[in-house]
N, C-alpha and C positions, 0 to 999 in steps of 0.2 A: 135871348141874351142881346143886350145893346151892342151896336156896332163898335162903339168906342171901347167897350170892355173887351170885345173880340180883338180889336187892334192892339190893345195893351197886352193881352195874353200872347198874341203873336210876337210882339216886340220883346216880351220877357223871354219867350222861348228862343228867339234869335239871339238875344243878349247872352243867355246861358250857354248856348252852343258856341258863340264867338269867345266867351270868357274861358271856356274849357280849351278850345283850340289855341287861343293866345297863351294860356298858362302852359300847356304842353309844349308849345314851340318856342316860347320866349322867356318863361319864368322858371319853371321847376329845374332844379339842380344847377342854376347859374350862380355866380358869386353873390348877387344880391339876395337870391333865395336862401343860400346858406347863411347869410347875415340874418335873415328873418328867422331861420330855424334856431340859430344861437340866441337871438332875442326872445324866442318863445320858451326856451328850456332853461338857460342859465339863471335868469332871475328867480325862478321857482326853486332851483337847487340851493341858491343862496338863502332864499326865504325859509325854506325848511330847516336849514342849519340855524338860522337866527331867531326863529319864532319863539316868543315867550309863551310857553305852554299854559301859563296861568291866565293869559288874556286871549286865548285862542278864538273864542266866540266873538268877542268884541273886535279883534283885529280882523278876522275874516268878514264880519258884518260891515266893517268900515270898507274893506276892499271890494265887497259886493256893491256897495253904493257907488264907489269909484267906477267899477266896471259898467254899471248901468248908465251912469252919466256919460262916460267916455264912448261906450259903444253906440248909444242913442245919438250923441252929438256927431260922432264920426259918420254914421249912416246918414243923418240929416245933411251934413256938410257935403257929402258925396252926391246925394240926391239933388242938391241945390248947385252942383258943379262948382263948389268952392275949391275942391281938390279931387284928384283921381289917384288911384294906386295902380300904376302900370305893371309893377311886379308884385304879385300876391303870394302869400304863403300857401293858400288853398285857392282853387280856381273861382268858386262862387261863394257868396255869403261871407260873413265875418271878414269884412274888408281889410281891417287893420288888426287882425288877431294878435300878432306879436306885441303890438303897442297897447291895444285896448284891454287885452286879457292877460298880459304879462308884465311888460316894462313899467307901465304907468301904475297899475294897482299895487304891484309888489313894492315899488319904491315908496308909494304913498302909505302902504301898510307899515313899512319899516319906519318911516317918519312918525306915523301915528303911535307906533309901539315905543319908540325911543324918546320922543319929545312930548312930555306930558303936559306942560303948561301951554297956554295959548301963545305966549310970547316965544318960547323956544320952537314950538310947532310952526308958527308963522315964519320965523327966520329960516328954518330948515325947508319949509314949503317954497318960500321965495327963491332960495338957493336952487332947489330942485327944478323949479320952473324955469329959471335962467339957464340952467345946464341943458334941460330938454329943449327949450325953445330956441336958444341961440347957438347951441353946439350940436345936440342930437338931431334936431330936425334938418339943419343944413347938411349934415352927413347923410341923412335919409334921402334928401333931395339929390345930393351928389351921386348916391348909389342908385338912384332911379326908382326907389320903392314908393315914393310919393311925388307928385307934382302939384304945386299950388297954382290955382287959376285965379281965385278971388280971395286969397288968404295971405296974411303976413305973419311973420314969427312973433310979433308983439301981441297979436291976438292969442296965439297959443300961450304966451307967457301969462297973460291975464286969465285964460281959460284954466290952466293948471292950478293957479292960486284959488280961483273961485270954486273949482271942483273939490279941492282939498278942504276948504272952509265949509262948504256945504256938507260934505261927507262927515266931517268931524262934528258939526252942529247936529246933524241927524242922529249920529250914534250917541252923542251926549244926551240928547233929549230922550232917546229910546232907553238908555241905561239908567237914567235918573229917576 
């Protein structure tokens, strides 16, 4: 095995050990961790109550596209040191689970379900993007669940809009 690969494996093992140690001593059960727990569960409880059973497959498919985009982008941004997650819901993997697999896809699925035209969908999507980027993210920064190193809230605003548009476009092409 190449020396570089061996070094990478050793670094990954060290990172995993440090991540678990940090999570156990700094994250789990603190106020920010409970915030992440609530963000992981409550959106899904709301979604189950509001889901239109006649459009379940389409809505879930839309949500899956959003999850793929957000989780890939989140992992990429973290790898490129654009941001870090000092407080995590789980110690390793799924860096931003409450956001990538709960808050963002659930809110996007509800927008997709309730706003059927491109015009109303776009208005709702821009509103959601503004709330997430300029209210939700600053709260997350304040609570210490994320630290931006090379990222600005305006980038998130654009990202949320582009993600919703791409997901809707994919699902419309898939279902037509």
